[in-house]
Phi, psi and omega in degrees: 000126180280171185295325181296319177297318177299315179299315180298318182293319178296319179299329183277354179291136180277170178296327177295319179300315185294319180296320177297316181296313184291328176295321180297319176295318178300317180295323181295319178299315181298317179298321182294311180297321178301318180297320180293316180297319178298318181295320179294315181301312179301320181294318180294316176303315180299314181299319180298317181297317183293319180296319177298314180298315181298317180298316180295320177298317181296316179300319177299316180295321180297316182295321178296316179296318178297324177290329176291328181292323183290000000 
């Protein structure tokens, strides 16, 4: 398609068409940001779980060592 055809096609778009296109772009951006935020949240939750497990493991090791000391 040559540039003149592209320009004619764009010029023929109604205001509703342009609103639909811009709304679609906005929604896509929001979806992308939400996905990123969800990914970060999952990562933070995973790190919390790892810290909790590690902390529980450390407490378990301490209690075993303390019982060996006694």
